[in-house]
Wavefront OBJ file of the C-alpha trace (Angstrom):
o trace
v -9.466 -71.944 20.854
v -13.067 -72.079 19.734
v -13.621 -68.526 20.925
v -10.545 -67.374 18.994
v -11.893 -68.920 15.763
v -15.210 -67.141 16.241
v -13.390 -63.823 16.701
v -11.366 -64.371 13.553
v -14.543 -65.244 11.647
v -16.183 -62.070 12.949
v -13.231 -59.952 11.822
v -13.194 -61.658 8.427
v -16.893 -60.935 7.939
v -16.394 -57.318 8.936
v -13.501 -56.784 6.513
v -15.389 -58.508 3.678
v -18.450 -56.313 4.084
v -16.272 -53.178 4.242
v -14.509 -54.210 1.029
v -17.810 -54.795 -0.766
v -19.161 -51.434 0.368
v -16.036 -49.560 -0.657
v -15.955 -51.293 -4.030
v -19.360 -49.787 -4.760
v -18.049 -46.259 -4.209
v -16.510 -46.088 -7.678
v -19.789 -47.050 -9.270
v -21.963 -44.535 -7.412
v -19.561 -41.573 -7.058
v -19.798 -39.165 -10.038
v -16.390 -37.917 -11.107
v -16.140 -34.126 -10.866
v -14.924 -32.218 -13.889
v -14.501 -28.457 -13.987
v -17.003 -27.005 -16.494
v -15.395 -25.885 -19.714
v -15.794 -22.141 -20.213
v -14.273 -20.322 -23.165
v -12.227 -17.371 -21.966
v -10.589 -14.660 -24.095
v -6.821 -14.516 -24.345
v -6.829 -10.858 -23.325
v -9.163 -8.003 -22.474
v -10.677 -5.804 -25.184
v -8.871 -2.829 -23.716
v -5.260 -3.957 -24.005
v -3.385 -3.577 -20.740
v 0.379 -3.859 -21.271
v 1.328 -3.550 -17.595
v 3.003 -6.474 -15.885
v 0.793 -8.990 -14.053
v 1.031 -9.213 -10.276
v 0.043 -11.498 -7.413
v -3.533 -10.305 -7.000
v -4.347 -11.768 -3.547
v -1.551 -9.700 -1.954
v -2.074 -6.575 -4.075
v -2.910 -4.101 -1.293
v -3.830 -1.380 -3.770
v -5.347 1.128 -1.316
v -1.937 1.613 0.313
v -0.725 3.298 -2.884
v -2.858 6.317 -1.884
v -0.532 6.826 1.125
v -3.207 7.832 3.627
v -2.946 6.541 7.190
v -6.527 7.423 8.062
v -7.819 5.382 5.129
v -5.559 2.442 6.038
v -6.762 2.540 9.633
v -10.391 2.647 8.526
v -9.861 -0.490 6.431
v -8.194 -2.263 9.358
v -11.144 -1.401 11.599
v -13.693 -2.522 9.033
v -11.998 -5.892 8.622
v -12.242 -6.377 12.389
v -15.665 -4.974 13.241
v -17.793 -4.932 10.082
v -20.847 -7.141 10.589
v -20.647 -8.681 7.110
v -17.069 -9.751 7.807
v -18.046 -11.128 11.219
v -20.938 -13.083 9.704
v -18.695 -14.507 7.002
v -16.196 -15.529 9.677
v -18.987 -17.188 11.640
v -19.977 -19.098 8.505
v -16.471 -20.578 8.441
v -16.834 -21.656 12.064
v -20.196 -23.253 11.310
v -18.776 -25.075 8.286
v -15.855 -26.326 10.384
v -18.259 -27.525 13.067
v -20.269 -29.345 10.400
v -17.102 -31.027 9.121
v -16.200 -32.114 12.651
v -19.717 -33.457 13.162
v -19.548 -35.518 9.977
v -16.161 -36.897 11.051
v -17.738 -38.137 14.303
v -19.959 -40.484 12.265
v -16.988 -42.859 12.198
v -17.009 -43.124 15.992
v -19.249 -45.876 17.430
v -21.794 -45.149 20.111
v -22.289 -46.889 23.440
v -25.565 -47.313 25.354
v -25.391 -47.956 29.085
v -28.208 -49.610 31.017
v -28.822 -50.740 34.581
v -31.835 -51.507 36.694
v -33.605 -53.485 39.375
v -36.751 -55.577 38.819
v -39.072 -57.489 41.166
v -41.376 -59.677 39.113
v -43.228 -62.989 38.965
v -42.671 -63.195 35.209
v -39.669 -64.045 33.121
v -37.167 -61.332 32.150
v -36.172 -60.815 28.529
v -32.964 -58.892 27.998
v -31.441 -58.425 24.539
v -32.956 -61.693 23.303
v -32.095 -63.653 26.449
v -34.975 -64.958 28.588
v -34.285 -65.421 32.272
v -36.676 -67.087 34.711
v -37.563 -64.620 37.405
v -40.460 -66.156 39.337
v -40.807 -64.528 42.766
v -37.378 -63.009 42.369
v -35.556 -59.712 42.308
v -33.256 -59.161 39.370
v -30.509 -56.551 39.234
v -28.497 -55.938 36.091
v -25.894 -53.593 34.647
v -24.519 -53.589 31.113
v -23.556 -51.631 28.022
v -24.205 -51.990 24.309
v -21.511 -50.767 21.896
v -23.158 -50.074 18.562
v -21.716 -49.113 15.206
v -24.110 -48.305 12.385
v -22.691 -46.757 9.257
v -22.938 -46.457 5.529
v -19.264 -46.274 4.597
v -19.829 -44.665 1.211
v -22.280 -42.177 2.735
v -19.767 -41.190 5.410
v -16.973 -40.702 2.893
v -19.050 -38.541 0.544
v -20.576 -36.507 3.378
v -17.108 -35.737 4.672
v -15.925 -34.653 1.215
v -19.000 -32.476 0.801
v -18.421 -30.874 4.205
v -14.806 -30.121 3.177
v -16.004 -28.395 -0.001
v -18.557 -26.390 1.969
v -15.773 -25.320 4.329
v -13.675 -24.255 1.327
v -16.671 -22.307 0.036
v -17.113 -20.530 3.381
v -13.428 -19.562 3.448
v -13.558 -18.232 -0.116
v -16.784 -16.333 0.673
v -15.016 -14.779 3.650
v -12.246 -13.501 1.389
v -14.800 -12.196 -1.104
v -16.674 -10.329 1.641
v -13.422 -8.778 2.869
v -12.644 -7.631 -0.661
v -16.110 -6.070 -0.993
v -15.864 -4.324 2.371
v -12.438 -2.888 1.527
v -13.841 -1.452 -1.710
v -16.863 0.018 0.075
v -14.709 1.643 2.758
v -12.422 3.297 0.208
v -15.426 4.442 -1.842
v -17.218 5.899 1.189
v -14.017 7.630 2.282
v -13.422 9.227 -1.125
v -17.065 10.322 -1.393
v -16.853 11.890 2.091
v -13.695 13.801 1.159
v -15.188 14.872 -2.185
v -18.455 16.026 -0.570
v -16.507 18.105 1.946
v -14.441 19.714 -0.820
v -17.482 20.246 -3.016
v -19.326 21.994 -0.208
v -16.436 24.457 0.136
v -16.398 25.212 -3.600
v -20.198 25.538 -3.844
v -20.250 28.046 -0.974
v -17.419 29.962 -2.598
v -19.301 30.104 -5.907
v -22.530 31.132 -4.154
v -20.817 33.981 -2.278
v -19.232 35.298 -5.479
v -22.555 35.043 -7.323
v -24.355 36.881 -4.526
v -21.757 39.637 -4.746
v -22.161 39.759 -8.531
v -25.941 39.784 -8.139
v -25.758 42.729 -5.724
v -23.667 44.850 -8.103
v -25.800 44.022 -11.163
v -29.053 44.643 -9.307
v -27.732 47.992 -8.087
v -26.901 48.892 -11.693
v -30.412 47.911 -12.873
v -31.954 49.954 -10.055
v -30.026 52.942 -11.444
v -31.289 52.254 -14.940
v -28.300 50.343 -16.248
v -28.061 46.720 -17.293
v -30.779 44.138 -17.909
v -33.342 42.896 -15.412
v -33.501 39.638 -17.395
v -29.811 39.025 -16.724
v -30.310 39.791 -13.037
v -33.272 37.407 -12.808
v -31.260 34.690 -14.551
v -28.407 35.159 -12.104
v -30.824 34.935 -9.168
v -32.193 31.659 -10.546
v -28.651 30.281 -10.745
v -28.005 31.333 -7.146
v -31.095 29.469 -5.937
v -30.123 26.417 -7.974
v -26.695 26.565 -6.383
v -28.268 26.795 -2.935
v -30.202 23.612 -3.716
v -26.967 21.895 -4.673
v -25.435 22.988 -1.369
v -28.317 21.455 0.587
v -27.987 18.218 -1.383
v -24.222 18.195 -0.859
v -24.659 18.595 2.892
v -27.001 15.618 2.854
v -24.561 13.544 0.803
v -21.739 14.379 3.192
v -23.736 13.142 6.192
v -24.829 10.022 4.326
v -21.262 9.243 3.227
v -19.889 9.634 6.752
v -22.686 7.486 8.176
v -22.024 4.866 5.517
v -18.350 4.881 6.465
v -19.131 4.542 10.166
v -21.562 1.699 9.420
v -18.830 -0.139 7.547
v -16.601 0.296 10.603
v -19.303 -1.159 12.851
v -20.101 2.265 14.370
v -23.383 4.045 15.092
v -24.237 7.221 13.087
v -22.070 10.220 13.841
v -19.263 12.386 12.586
v -15.955 11.538 10.984
v -13.124 14.073 11.017
v -11.381 14.370 7.634
v -8.496 16.812 7.305
v -7.464 16.161 3.725
v -8.640 17.175 0.268
v -9.355 14.917 -2.678
v -6.505 16.517 -4.619
v -4.117 14.518 -2.412
v -5.198 11.287 -4.142
v -3.822 10.447 -7.563
v -6.390 8.555 -9.653
v -3.867 7.581 -12.323
v -2.885 4.279 -10.677
v -0.946 1.452 -12.309
v -3.422 -1.291 -13.195
v -1.903 -4.817 -13.205
v -1.959 -6.633 -16.528
v -3.279 -10.002 -15.315
v -4.926 -12.026 -18.096
v -8.483 -13.403 -17.930
v -7.411 -16.960 -17.026
v -5.388 -15.646 -14.085
v -8.273 -13.540 -12.783
v -10.722 -16.448 -12.998
v -8.345 -18.710 -11.105
v -7.873 -16.237 -8.228
v -11.201 -14.445 -7.739
v -12.496 -15.645 -4.329
v -16.167 -15.544 -5.360
v -15.411 -17.880 -8.283
v -13.453 -20.173 -5.977
v -16.494 -20.236 -3.684
v -18.825 -20.958 -6.599
v -16.721 -23.910 -7.755
v -16.508 -25.273 -4.209
v -20.300 -25.110 -4.066
v -20.430 -26.951 -7.392
v -18.144 -29.670 -6.023
v -20.339 -29.957 -2.940
v -23.400 -30.340 -5.181
v -21.581 -33.098 -7.048
v -20.983 -34.888 -3.755
v -24.696 -34.440 -3.032
v -25.423 -36.833 -5.920
v -23.073 -39.372 -4.363
v -24.645 -38.920 -0.927
v -28.131 -39.672 -2.223
v -26.827 -42.544 -4.340
v -25.273 -44.042 -1.217
v -28.766 -44.644 0.166
v -28.889 -47.628 -2.202
v -25.792 -49.081 -0.552
v -26.093 -51.471 2.417
v -25.722 -50.072 5.902
v -23.301 -51.944 8.108
v -24.476 -52.691 11.655
v -22.028 -53.916 14.284
v -23.235 -54.314 17.851
v -22.463 -56.160 21.029
v -24.141 -56.668 24.370
v -22.354 -57.158 27.629
v -24.279 -57.427 30.927
v -23.911 -58.723 34.454
v -27.162 -60.041 36.004
v -27.723 -60.918 39.677
v -30.958 -62.742 40.661
v -32.340 -63.139 44.203
v -35.240 -65.580 44.659
v -36.422 -68.436 46.937
v -33.335 -67.959 49.071
v -31.002 -68.586 46.177
v -28.628 -66.083 44.595
v -27.814 -66.563 40.944
v -25.272 -64.481 38.960
v -24.891 -64.683 35.220
v -23.112 -62.862 32.431
v -24.391 -62.052 28.938
v -21.864 -61.573 26.141
v -23.134 -61.359 22.571
v -22.042 -59.837 19.255
v -23.798 -59.225 15.969
v -22.788 -58.149 12.494
v -25.175 -57.603 9.604
v -25.826 -55.341 6.641
v -29.202 -53.888 5.756
v -30.430 -52.054 2.682
v -33.608 -50.148 1.923
v -34.795 -50.009 -1.664
v -37.373 -47.239 -2.056
v -38.556 -45.535 -5.272
v -38.210 -42.161 -3.557
v -34.436 -42.651 -3.400
v -34.242 -42.537 -7.193
v -36.299 -39.332 -7.135
v -33.884 -37.859 -4.592
v -30.904 -38.795 -6.764
v -32.560 -37.173 -9.784
v -33.258 -34.050 -7.722
v -29.626 -33.834 -6.591
v -28.470 -34.086 -10.210
v -30.708 -31.141 -11.104
v -29.277 -29.222 -8.132
v -25.802 -29.870 -9.538
v -26.920 -28.643 -12.979
v -28.235 -25.468 -11.343
v -24.933 -24.890 -9.508
v -23.051 -25.501 -12.761
v -25.133 -22.891 -14.622
v -24.573 -20.397 -11.783
v -20.815 -21.047 -11.882
v -20.574 -20.592 -15.657
v -22.708 -17.436 -15.482
v -20.471 -16.038 -12.735
v -17.378 -16.585 -14.870
v -19.015 -14.843 -17.810
v -20.153 -12.016 -15.550
v -16.644 -11.598 -14.119
v -15.132 -11.413 -17.600
v -17.609 -8.674 -18.550
v -17.087 -6.906 -15.218
v -13.317 -6.709 -15.605
v -13.495 -5.741 -19.279
v -16.018 -2.964 -18.555
v -14.041 -1.762 -15.529
v -10.830 -1.472 -17.541
v -12.537 0.465 -20.329
v -14.364 2.752 -17.886
v -11.133 3.429 -16.023
v -9.366 4.386 -19.260
v -12.208 6.688 -20.327
v -12.596 8.356 -16.932
v -8.854 8.959 -16.628
v -8.903 10.641 -20.051
v -11.927 12.740 -19.028
v -10.177 13.734 -15.816
v -7.066 14.825 -17.724
v -9.155 16.912 -20.144
v -10.988 18.506 -17.220
v -7.683 19.340 -15.558
v -6.532 21.021 -18.783
v -9.776 23.013 -18.932
v -9.434 24.035 -15.292
v -5.842 25.160 -15.883
v -7.097 27.384 -18.694
v -9.761 28.838 -16.388
v -7.127 29.454 -13.706
v -4.970 31.227 -16.288
v -7.890 33.456 -17.277
v -8.542 34.268 -13.617
v -4.941 35.397 -13.125
v -5.172 37.622 -16.192
v -8.537 39.067 -15.063
v -7.193 39.735 -11.591
v -4.187 41.593 -13.002
v -6.351 43.599 -15.399
v -8.823 44.481 -12.648
v -6.062 45.745 -10.394
v -4.897 47.962 -13.234
v -8.449 49.195 -13.744
v -8.679 47.760 -17.254
v -11.759 45.597 -16.589
v -14.762 45.940 -14.306
v -15.245 44.160 -10.989
v -18.163 42.229 -12.506
v -15.924 40.893 -15.271
v -13.406 39.777 -12.683
v -16.150 38.064 -10.641
v -17.383 36.272 -13.778
v -13.884 34.921 -14.354
v -13.593 33.855 -10.686
v -16.934 32.037 -10.782
v -16.002 30.243 -14.004
v -12.777 29.068 -12.390
v -14.681 27.760 -9.354
v -17.026 25.753 -11.572
v -14.024 24.390 -13.459
v -12.571 23.258 -10.124
v -15.892 21.601 -9.299
v -15.751 19.790 -12.617
v -12.214 18.543 -11.873
v -13.287 17.474 -8.377
v -16.127 15.365 -9.755
v -14.026 13.831 -12.525
v -11.255 13.043 -10.021
v -13.796 11.295 -7.792
v -15.160 9.326 -10.766
v -11.640 8.288 -11.759
v -10.781 7.229 -8.198
v -13.939 5.146 -7.960
v -13.030 3.569 -11.304
v -9.682 2.596 -9.720
v -11.606 0.827 -6.978
v -13.876 -0.890 -9.512
v -10.904 -2.255 -11.467
v -9.121 -3.601 -8.393
v -12.380 -5.121 -7.137
v -13.071 -6.749 -10.502
v -9.551 -8.195 -10.627
v -9.934 -9.499 -7.071
v -6.933 -7.709 -5.642
v -5.984 -7.614 -1.961
v -8.319 -10.139 -0.335
v -5.486 -11.841 1.594
v -4.720 -8.667 3.547
v -4.599 -8.880 7.337
v -4.598 -5.818 9.563
v -1.808 -7.149 11.766
v 0.545 -7.041 8.794
v 0.702 -3.253 9.021
v -0.455 -2.081 12.406
v -3.042 -3.023 14.987
v -6.241 -1.012 14.665
v -7.636 -0.078 18.064
v -11.195 1.036 18.052
v -10.953 3.186 21.172
v -8.141 5.300 19.686
v -9.552 6.181 16.289
v -10.460 9.789 15.755
v -13.917 9.040 14.362
v -15.122 8.830 17.961
v -14.117 12.424 18.628
v -16.069 13.982 15.778
v -19.340 15.758 16.364
v -20.093 16.854 12.847
l 1 2 3 4 5 6 7 8 9 10 11 12 13 14 15 16 17 18 19 20 21 22 23 24 25 26 27 28 29 30 31 32 33 34 35 36 37 38 39 40 41 42 43 44 45 46 47 48 49 50 51 52 53 54 55 56 57 58 59 60 61 62 63 64 65 66 67 68 69 70 71 72 73 74 75 76 77 78 79 80 81 82 83 84 85 86 87 88 89 90 91 92 93 94 95 96 97 98 99 100 101 102 103 104 105 106 107 108 109 110 111 112 113 114 115 116 117 118 119 120 121 122 123 124 125 126 127 128 129 130 131 132 133 134 135 136 137 138 139 140 141 142 143 144 145 146 147 148 149 150 151 152 153 154 155 156 157 158 159 160 161 162 163 164 165 166 167 168 169 170 171 172 173 174 175 176 177 178 179 180 181 182 183 184 185 186 187 188 189 190 191 192 193 194 195 196 197 198 199 200 201 202 203 204 205 206 207 208 209 210 211 212 213 214 215 216 217 218 219 220 221 222 223 224 225 226 227 228 229 230 231 232 233 234 235 236 237 238 239 240 241 242 243 244 245 246 247 248 249 250 251 252 253 254 255 256 257 258 259 260 261 262 263 264 265 266 267 268 269 270 271 272 273 274 275 276 277 278 279 280 281 282 283 284 285 286 287 288 289 290 291 292 293 294 295 296 297 298 299 300 301 302 303 304 305 306 307 308 309 310 311 312 313 314 315 316 317 318 319 320 321 322 323 324 325 326 327 328 329 330 331 332 333 334 335 336 337 338 339 340 341 342 343 344 345 346 347 348 349 350 351 352 353 354 355 356 357 358 359 360 361 362 363 364 365 366 367 368 369 370 371 372 373 374 375 376 377 378 379 380 381 382 383 384 385 386 387 388 389 390 391 392 393 394 395 396 397 398 399 400 401 402 403 404 405 406 407 408 409 410 411 412 413 414 415 416 417 418 419 420 421 422 423 424 425 426 427 428 429 430 431 432 433 434 435 436 437 438 439 440 441 442 443 444 445 446 447 448 449 450 451 452 453 454 455 456 457 458 459 460 461 462 463 464 465 466 467 468 469 470 471 472 473 474 475 476 477 478 479 480 481 482 483 484 485 486 487
């Protein structure tokens, strides 16, 4: 009966201390409040299209290219940035699990054998051991915790895990954009190289006929020299284009987790329509769904919990321990066995001036995270607004360039017909052909710029980060045709 009362008293003391510690949580825990940031009601460039669910907006599929889709699937599986971001999630989860284990008590086991002429002291108990051999075995359950500290550390670890998951989505979104950009640049460089060589061959033919005329005393040497200068300038552009093509293919292979090498592309840039439908999501919607902003706010919440964690150092630490041991003593022909059974419960607190400095430091860390978060929101608003305006301008430029190229193509048809009838010279026909080639080069470049502006808009809006390769088809690295290329 007496033992039962002691147990009830022990439990009562334990519950009372827990209640007192938890009651202090409200006082020390700062309440998180999302920073107030003024956002515009709409973008400067009015977009009247319907809004869409941005996380599942798989915009690259609208280009209807299986090779591009497969490249994105591969990148999301093998790109090192994606793998590192995934590993960060695993680390954050492991940290959360570690913090959760703080609630589990520890147990120390001990055993031994002693032959001594002196007394034996074991966990506060003194046993006579003159000319005796003492054997003992026991264990010490021990529970030391700061309840408020454990709670806030667990919340902080959860926010850091949320941040890692949002960062992972943001990295995936960035990698998707880089893959599509590298693919378009590779296709454009291949097409540009064809057009530059075509222009150079026509200019060399024109140069040969004009030089022959000058050698016979007709025409102008100045015009011939000018044409030769243009040919050499064009040759320089060809060399640069060859370099850009190799760099773009290497960049694409790097994004796919491959070593430098070739990448077979059997399509032209004209197959991709840059005039895509841009969703009309409003600023508030974009801010709420951008994964990098979600990560930034999770980091801010974790910093807020950091204040609570350091404040918890002022709270008492609860210590619960017990000692159970079986002791067997041999001495002077007698054998003595005894049992030790003890329990303890106490709370300790350390009051150090450095704790207040640590709390102040954590508040400044929170202020820093808050400034970063607000700046990121402002930067995102500018990024989207600029991307929408650039997209509109580049689409207009592309359309004007297409109109100009159509005019040049019309002139070439007329020149070709006139030349066949003998109404114009071969040189005049070549001039018209060269002008048409340069007009095609201009359209190629403006198409590429417009396509990249598509990517920039979708990236700024945060579209497509919830995509998973298994939703479409499984990308197998050993079957992709990039391995077969040698150029």
